[in-house]
DOGULO-402925 format. One line per field, with one value per residue (C-alpha): residue number from 1; residue in one letter; chain; x, z negated, y negated. Coordinates in steps of 0.2 Angstrom, whole numbers, plus 5000, padded with zeros to 4 digits. Example, Ala and Ser with C-alpha at 12.3 -4.5 7.8 and 13.67 -1.06 7.14 Angstrom:
# residues 2
num: c(1 2)
residuo: c(A S)
cadena: c(A A)
x: c(5062 5068)
z: c(4961 4964)
y: c(5022 5005)
***
This chain:
# residues 261
num: c(1 2 3 4 5 6 7 8 9 10 11 12 13 14 15 16 17 18 19 20 21 22 23 24 25 26 27 28 29 30 31 32 33 34 35 36 37 38 39 40 41 42 43 44 45 46 47 48 49 50 51 52 53 54 55 56 57 58 59 60 61 62 63 64 65 66 67 68 69 70 71 72 73 74 75 76 77 78 79 80 81 82 83 84 85 86 87 88 89 90 91 92 93 94 95 96 97 98 99 100 101 102 103 104 105 106 107 108 109 110 111 112 113 114 115 116 117 118 119 120 121 122 123 124 125 126 127 128 129 130 131 132 133 134 135 136 137 138 139 140 141 142 143 144 145 146 147 148 149 150 151 152 153 154 155 156 157 158 159 160 161 162 163 164 165 166 167 168 169 170 171 172 173 174 175 176 177 178 179 180 181 182 183 184 185 186 187 188 189 190 191 192 193 194 195 196 197 198 199 200 201 202 203 204 205 206 207 208 209 210 211 212 213 214 215 216 217 218 219 220 221 222 223 224 225 226 227 228 229 230 231 232 233 234 235 236 237 238 239 240 241 242 243 244 245 246 247 248 249 250 251 252 253 254 255 256 257 258 259 260 261)
residuo: c(M T I Y Q I D A F T D R P F S G N P A A V C I S T G P L D T E R M Q S I A T E M N L P E T A F L H P S V G G Y N L R W F T P E V E V D L C G H A T L A S A Y V L W D R A Y L M P N A T A T F Q T R S G I L K A T R E G D W I S M Q F P R E E D E P M K N S D Q L A D A L G A K T L Y T G K N R M D Y I V E V E S E A V L R A I D P D L T K I E K V H A R G V I V T S R S S I P E Y D F I S R F F S P A T G V P E D P V T G S A H C C L G P Y W Q R K L N R D S F T A Y Q A S T R G G V V K V R M N G D H V F L S G Q A V H M F T A E I Q I)
cadena: c(A A A A A A A A A A A A A A A A A A A A A A A A A A A A A A A A A A A A A A A A A A A A A A A A A A A A A A A A A A A A A A A A A A A A A A A A A A A A A A A A A A A A A A A A A A A A A A A A A A A A A A A A A A A A A A A A A A A A A A A A A A A A A A A A A A A A A A A A A A A A A A A A A A A A A A A A A A A A A A A A A A A A A A A A A A A A A A A A A A A A A A A A A A A A A A A A A A A A A A A A A A A A A A A A A A A A A A A A A A A A A A A A A A A A A A A A A A A A A A A A A A A A A A A A A A A A A A A A A A A A A)
x: c(5000 5006 5009 5011 5019 5013 5018 5002 4998 5015 5022 5039 5046 5051 5038 5019 5012 5017 5004 5004 4990 4985 4973 4966 4952 4942 4941 4955 4951 4955 4969 4978 4976 4981 4997 5001 4999 5010 5023 5023 5024 5018 5005 4991 4989 4974 4966 4955 4945 4931 4913 4897 4898 4917 4929 4928 4941 4948 4963 4974 4988 5002 4991 4972 4959 4953 4936 4943 4958 4962 4980 4978 4962 4971 4985 4972 4964 4980 4985 4967 4972 4990 4990 4974 4962 4951 4950 4957 4941 4932 4926 4934 4920 4925 4913 4921 4917 4913 4901 4903 4919 4922 4938 4940 4955 4958 4974 4989 4977 4965 4949 4940 4922 4922 4911 4910 4916 4912 4917 4907 4915 4922 4929 4948 4957 4971 4975 4977 4987 4998 5001 5005 5015 5006 4992 4976 4964 4950 4946 4933 4929 4921 4918 4936 4947 4950 4954 4964 4969 4986 4990 5002 5012 5028 5019 5013 5030 5038 5026 5035 5020 5021 5013 5010 4999 4990 4987 4977 4964 4951 4951 4959 4971 4973 4973 4983 4980 4984 4983 4998 5011 5015 5003 5001 4992 4977 4980 4992 4991 4999 4991 4996 4989 4999 4984 4983 5002 5006 5015 5013 5005 5014 4998 4980 4966 4953 4959 4954 4936 4936 4948 4938 4923 4932 4941 4925 4917 4931 4935 4918 4926 4922 4940 4957 4974 4982 4998 5002 5018 5026 5044 5038 5025 5011 4998 4979 4967 4950 4933 4917 4901 4886 4888 4904 4922 4931 4950 4963 4981 4995 5004 5020 5022 5037 5039 5030 5033 5027 5022 5022 5010)
z: c(5000 5004 4990 4993 4980 4981 4971 4968 4963 4972 4988 4983 4979 4962 4954 4951 4945 4953 4958 4967 4979 4984 4998 5000 5012 4997 4978 4967 4950 4935 4927 4944 4945 4928 4931 4946 4937 4923 4935 4944 4927 4933 4924 4936 4950 4961 4969 4984 4996 5009 5003 5009 5012 5009 4996 4980 4968 4951 4941 4929 4918 4913 4899 4902 4915 4914 4918 4928 4935 4947 4953 4958 4967 4976 4981 4987 4998 5005 5010 5018 5030 5031 5037 5047 5038 5040 5053 5049 5047 5038 5020 5008 4997 4983 4972 4953 4935 4935 4950 4967 4970 4986 4994 5009 5018 5017 5028 5017 5002 4996 4988 4976 4969 4951 4937 4925 4908 4895 4878 4862 4849 4833 4817 4818 4815 4803 4810 4827 4821 4811 4826 4837 4825 4830 4824 4834 4838 4845 4844 4856 4862 4877 4881 4884 4876 4863 4869 4859 4863 4855 4854 4868 4882 4872 4858 4871 4879 4863 4856 4852 4846 4834 4847 4834 4826 4842 4846 4831 4835 4843 4860 4877 4874 4869 4881 4874 4883 4882 4893 4906 4904 4922 4933 4947 4934 4924 4910 4907 4899 4893 4891 4879 4880 4871 4868 4887 4889 4895 4881 4892 4908 4921 4929 4924 4936 4925 4910 4921 4922 4904 4906 4920 4909 4894 4903 4913 4895 4889 4905 4913 4930 4940 4950 4943 4947 4934 4930 4919 4910 4909 4914 4931 4932 4945 4952 4951 4959 4950 4955 4945 4955 4943 4937 4947 4946 4962 4960 4974 4976 4987 4989 4995 5002 4993 4999 5005 4998 5000 4985 4987 4975)
y: c(5000 4983 4970 4952 4940 4922 4907 4898 4880 4874 4869 4875 4892 4898 4886 4887 4904 4920 4932 4950 4952 4970 4973 4991 4998 5003 5003 5009 5017 5005 5015 5015 4996 4993 5003 4994 4977 4983 4988 4971 4963 4946 4935 4942 4955 4953 4969 4966 4977 4973 4973 4967 4948 4946 4955 4963 4955 4961 4953 4962 4955 4967 4973 4970 4966 4948 4940 4925 4919 4905 4907 4924 4920 4906 4918 4930 4918 4912 4930 4933 4918 4920 4938 4935 4946 4930 4916 4899 4891 4905 4904 4917 4925 4936 4946 4946 4948 4931 4930 4925 4914 4905 4897 4886 4879 4860 4856 4863 4865 4878 4874 4885 4884 4891 4892 4877 4884 4870 4871 4868 4856 4864 4859 4856 4872 4873 4889 4883 4868 4879 4891 4877 4866 4851 4839 4843 4828 4839 4858 4867 4884 4892 4910 4913 4901 4888 4870 4857 4840 4833 4815 4813 4821 4821 4831 4844 4846 4849 4863 4879 4890 4904 4917 4930 4918 4913 4931 4933 4919 4930 4923 4926 4910 4893 4877 4863 4846 4828 4812 4812 4798 4799 4789 4802 4813 4811 4824 4839 4855 4871 4888 4902 4919 4932 4943 4947 4950 4932 4922 4906 4906 4895 4887 4893 4889 4896 4884 4870 4876 4870 4856 4847 4846 4841 4826 4822 4818 4808 4798 4798 4803 4818 4820 4823 4827 4838 4846 4861 4858 4875 4878 4882 4869 4866 4854 4857 4845 4846 4840 4842 4846 4851 4868 4870 4865 4864 4868 4864 4870 4875 4891 4899 4916 4924 4941 4956 4974 4992 5002 5021 5031)
***
């Protein structure tokens, strides 16, 4: 089976978030997909096969299957067009555990229609502040993650979390965000998910399904350019539209390999 490795949410190699994309003629069993994802040892491995109206899509970290993943969806759409599975002007349609997701090409960018994953405010958590080693200005939670705001980009970039403590907070992960000190970006973020086997995710599309509504409330705007401040780093354009969040990014094809099972 052919596997493509793609760097997503970037226009430069060795940055953004790496994902493996496996396209098969039919479904693979869950144990086999998890074994391949563990072998690839990337933040996410995406598995696609043709289905009625598009492609079935599932995402696996090295340890677990997840309900929603932005960068591996972006990588999957990129491969479908780059390898001529789809015509350049066609819409990529995916059936997933989070419903129907769609992607379209807009020049060098790929725009994806994702569900709005708004958080509910919570009392500021001493447990989260202790795990992050930083004062939190806001704490919220959606069906997947916690979101916390810290006072500045400098504080956010300096965070050196206790991942053992974060792993115990009973969520997929913790989104940390602040306003950007750089004019070209509206907000920045980092994402920690040790419970899924990803200590710090380089660029997390699904986290922006929460970050978009959060900053929409705070800034009274619908469109943003965001930066995820991991070591690799990546840019996500975010546009709010009712119950949907449109996430846009670029991608780079790193290499193609063959796996023999």
